[in-house]
C-alpha positions, 0 to 999 in steps of 0.5 A: 364468261357465261357462268357470271350470269349465274353466279353474280345473281346467286352471290348477290341472293346469299349477300341479301340473305345474310344481311337479312339475317343480321338485321333480324338479329338486331330487331330480335336484340340478340346482341343486347346485353348491358348489365352483363358487360358492365358486371364483366369488365369490373370483375377481378375473378377469371373465368379459367373453366368456362361452361360447356 
């Protein structure tokens, strides 16, 4: 039971750190690519050899 005193704050801190990183990625527009998505969905080409 004594370990929970340490583990709960550590897990909350790490969860908050992950959430902050996610919101940073949203604010820096890393998930926005509307042009690429609209062109890829209509393309008949298959990418059999992706770039390394």
